[in-house]
Every structure is written in structure tokens, then in C-alpha cells.
C-alpha positions as CSV (number, residue, x, y, z in Angstrom):
1,M,153.8,124.5,70.1
2,G,155.7,121.5,71.4
3,R,154.7,118.9,73.9
4,P,155.4,120.1,77.7
5,S,158.7,118.4,79.6
6,P,157.6,115.8,82.1
7,R,159.0,118.3,84.8
8,T,156.2,120.7,83.4
9,W,153.8,118.0,83.7
10,L,154.4,117.1,87.5
11,R,154.4,121.1,88.4
12,Q,150.9,121.3,86.9
13,W,149.4,118.2,88.6
14,H,151.2,119.5,91.8
15,D,149.7,122.7,91.6
16,L,146.3,120.6,90.8
17,L,146.3,118.6,93.8
18,E,148.1,120.3,96.6
19,A,145.2,121.1,99.2
20,P,143.7,124.5,99.9
21,A,144.9,126.3,103.0
22,A,140.8,126.0,104.2
23,V,141.4,122.1,104.3
24,A,142.6,121.0,107.4
25,V,144.9,117.9,107.8
26,R,142.3,115.6,109.0
27,G,140.1,116.1,106.0
28,R,137.5,118.6,107.9
29,V,136.7,122.1,106.1
30,G,138.3,125.0,108.4
31,S,136.4,128.3,108.4
32,A,135.2,129.8,105.4
33,A,136.7,132.5,102.8
34,S,133.9,134.5,103.0
35,G,131.5,135.8,105.5
36,T,128.3,134.4,103.6
37,A,129.5,130.7,104.0
38,S,130.1,130.7,107.6
39,A,126.5,132.0,108.6
40,A,125.7,128.1,108.1
41,A,124.5,125.8,110.9
42,P,127.2,124.3,113.1
43,V,128.4,121.0,112.4
44,R,126.8,118.3,114.2
45,P,128.4,115.5,115.7
46,D,129.7,112.4,113.9
47,R,126.7,109.3,114.0
48,L,129.3,107.1,113.4
49,E,132.0,105.7,115.9
50,P,135.1,103.4,115.5
51,G,133.7,99.8,117.0
52,K,134.5,96.3,117.0
53,H,132.8,95.8,113.3
54,R,134.7,98.8,111.6
55,W,132.2,101.6,112.0
56,R,128.9,101.2,114.1
57,E,125.8,103.4,114.4
58,R,126.1,105.8,117.9
59,L,122.2,105.8,118.7
60,E,121.3,102.3,118.0
61,P,122.6,98.7,116.6
62,P,123.1,98.1,112.9
63,G,120.0,97.0,111.5
64,G,117.0,98.9,113.3
65,Q,114.7,97.9,116.0
66,D,113.4,94.1,116.5
67,T,116.3,92.8,114.1
68,G,118.5,90.0,114.2
69,P,120.7,87.7,112.8
70,N,119.1,85.3,110.4
71,P,120.1,82.0,110.9
72,T,118.9,80.8,107.6
73,D,120.9,83.9,105.4
74,R,124.4,83.4,107.1
75,G,123.7,85.6,110.1
76,K,122.4,89.0,108.1
77,L,120.5,91.3,110.4
78,G,117.0,91.0,109.7
79,S,113.2,90.7,110.8
80,K,110.3,88.7,109.9
81,R,106.7,89.1,110.0
82,H,104.1,86.6,111.8
83,V,100.6,86.6,110.3
84,L,97.2,85.2,111.6
85,T,95.2,84.7,108.8
86,D,91.4,83.4,107.9
87,A,90.3,80.1,106.3
88,R,91.2,82.4,102.7
89,G,94.0,84.2,103.6
90,V,92.7,87.3,104.5
91,P,95.7,88.6,107.3
92,L,93.2,89.2,110.8
93,A,96.6,90.0,112.8
94,I,100.2,90.9,112.0
95,L,103.5,91.1,113.9
96,A,107.1,91.6,113.6
97,S,110.0,90.3,115.2
98,G,113.7,89.9,115.1
99,A,114.8,87.2,112.3
100,N,116.3,85.3,115.3
101,R,113.3,85.1,117.5
102,H,111.5,81.8,117.2
103,D,107.7,81.6,115.9
104,S,106.5,80.5,119.1
105,M,107.4,83.0,121.0
106,L,105.0,85.4,119.0
107,F,102.3,82.9,119.6
108,E,99.8,84.3,122.4
109,P,100.6,87.6,120.6
110,L,99.5,87.5,117.7
111,L,96.0,85.6,119.2
112,D,95.5,88.7,120.9
113,A,96.3,90.8,118.5
114,V,93.2,89.8,116.5
115,Q,90.7,92.8,116.3
116,P,86.9,92.2,117.1
117,I,85.0,92.2,113.3
118,A,81.7,93.1,113.3
119,G,79.0,92.9,110.5
120,L,76.6,89.9,111.6
121,Q,74.1,89.7,114.3
122,G,74.7,89.5,117.9
123,R,78.3,90.3,119.7
124,S,81.5,91.0,117.6
125,R,83.7,87.9,117.3
126,K,87.5,87.9,118.0
127,R,87.8,84.0,118.3
128,P,88.1,81.5,115.5
129,D,86.6,78.1,116.3
130,R,90.0,76.3,115.6
131,V,93.6,77.3,114.4
132,H,96.0,75.5,112.1
133,A,99.6,75.7,112.2
134,D,102.2,74.0,111.2
135,K,105.5,72.3,113.2
136,G,106.9,75.5,114.4
137,Y,104.3,75.8,116.7
138,D,104.2,72.2,118.3
139,Y,104.4,73.1,121.8
140,D,102.7,72.8,125.2
141,K,102.7,76.3,125.6
142,C,101.1,77.2,122.3
143,R,98.4,74.1,122.8
144,K,97.5,75.6,126.5
145,A,97.1,79.4,125.0
146,L,94.5,78.0,122.2
147,R,92.7,76.1,125.2
148,Q,92.6,79.0,127.6
149,R,90.9,80.9,124.7
150,G,88.3,78.1,123.4
151,I,90.0,77.4,120.6
152,Q,90.4,73.8,119.0
153,A,94.3,73.3,118.0
154,R,95.2,72.4,114.6
155,I,99.0,72.0,115.1
156,A,101.2,69.4,113.2
157,R,102.9,67.3,115.2
158,R,107.0,67.2,114.5
159,G,107.8,63.4,113.2
160,I,104.3,62.0,113.1
161,E,102.5,64.2,110.8
162,S,103.6,64.6,106.9
163,R,104.0,67.7,105.1
164,E,101.4,66.5,102.6
165,R,98.5,66.9,105.3
166,L,99.5,70.1,106.6
167,G,100.1,71.3,102.6
168,R,96.5,71.6,102.5
169,H,95.9,74.4,105.1
170,R,99.7,75.9,105.0
171,W,99.8,77.0,101.2
172,V,96.8,79.7,102.3
173,V,99.2,81.4,104.8
174,E,102.2,80.9,102.1
175,R,100.0,82.7,99.6
176,T,99.7,85.7,102.3
177,H,103.2,86.0,102.7
178,S,103.9,86.3,98.7
179,W,101.1,88.9,98.9
180,F,103.3,90.8,101.3
181,A,106.6,90.4,99.1
182,G,104.5,91.8,96.2
183,F,105.0,94.9,97.9
184,G,108.4,96.5,97.0
185,K,108.5,98.1,100.4
186,L,107.9,95.2,102.2
187,R,109.9,92.3,100.2
188,I,113.3,94.1,102.1
189,R,113.1,96.3,105.3
190,F,114.8,99.7,105.1
191,E,113.0,101.2,108.0
192,R,114.9,101.6,111.0
193,Q,112.1,102.2,113.5
194,I,109.6,99.2,114.2
195,D,107.1,101.9,114.2
196,T,107.4,102.9,110.7
197,H,108.0,99.1,109.6
198,M,104.7,98.1,111.2
199,A,102.8,101.0,109.7
200,L,104.1,99.8,106.4
201,L,102.9,96.3,107.3
202,K,98.9,97.5,108.3
203,I,98.7,99.3,105.0
204,A,99.8,96.3,102.8
205,C,97.1,94.4,105.0
206,A,94.1,97.1,104.4
207,V,95.5,96.6,100.5
208,I,94.8,93.0,100.8
209,C,91.8,93.4,102.4
210,L,90.4,95.5,99.9
211,R,91.9,93.7,96.6
212,F,89.8,90.4,98.2
213,I,86.8,92.3,98.3
214,E,87.1,93.9,94.9
215,R,87.5,90.1,93.5
216,Y,85.3,88.0,95.5
217,C,82.6,90.2,96.8
């Protein structure tokens, strides 16, 4: 049997690629051929609509809640976590904000997020004796917030104190951040809802505390 002629090939490909009558011109599926398929749920409205930057979500901005352009990553949308730990790196409070928000903006809410710590005799403790912070918190409002709560400030001063002196205390928090990054779900934020993201962060805090208890207690 000989090979088909080019005209025959073109006719066969035309028959295969010809759009069926059930498909509309704009690419949407029309009415079904059988009564069984037509009983499906009605088509929901499209979630995407044309915008300034190609396509965007209709209900909420790209990236989800509490996100912002990251100044250290070419303006990509993202969020960052703010952690307050004890001297051993155990997380006491954690918050999340957009990547473009300054650390000092979450300083007071982070202090107030510390829950009372029970276990010893007397009243449950909620305030530490002193707080060590890097130069990103070297502002009068941060020092004032500590004075109002009876906490001694140990905040590095910009242009005065060296990194070597601060590094004795900063590595503790940096290690805690690395513990959070060890959780695959938290290395990159995929959750658009801030409540879901915060729930995962708090679960990670519980796991870190449990690991600390198992290792040192």
C-alpha cells in the first residue's frame, strides 16, 4: 500500500483539528450533547479579569493578605515574620506583616503579644527585664515603648555600635529564624489568607518549644 498523497494528509489533519460544533467560537463549552452532562452545576463566574498587569485576582490583590513588595528581592510580593524570643531562642511571640513594612512598626504589637508565662511561684510573668534589638529598632518610639512597660532597652545605635558587639545576642534570633525556615511550609509562603499563615507559624512555635524541651529538659 503506497503512502498517501499530501492532499490526503491535509484532509485527514483538517478532520482531526476541526472544532466540534459543541465548542463556541470564544473557547467556551456550549450545551452538552447528552442530558446526563447537562445536569452539572452552573458555570461560576471567572475569577480573573484583565487589569493593568496582565491578569489579576478579582477578590483580593496578588500575593494574599498582609503582603507587600519586598525591597530586597526586586519588589516581589511577600511577607516577613517578626519574632520575639528569650535568651535561648525559644519564641515568645510572633507576628507577620508585608515585606515592605519596617520592623519598628511591629515593635509594640510584638511586645504586647507575649503571653503570661506561668510555672513559678507568684504572679505569671509577661515582661522581660531587658530586650536586645538590632539597629532596625533604633528609634525613640521603640525606646519609649520599652520604658512604658518597665523594660530595659538594649538597642544597638546606628553609626556607633559595631556588629561584633551586637552579634553576641543577635545570633540567637537568627538561629530561631533558621528553625522556622526548616519547615517546608514556611520557607515560602503559599497561603493567601493571613489566618492560615499565622496558624502555621504558631504550630511551628509549638514544635520548636517541644524540641527544646526534649533536648534540654
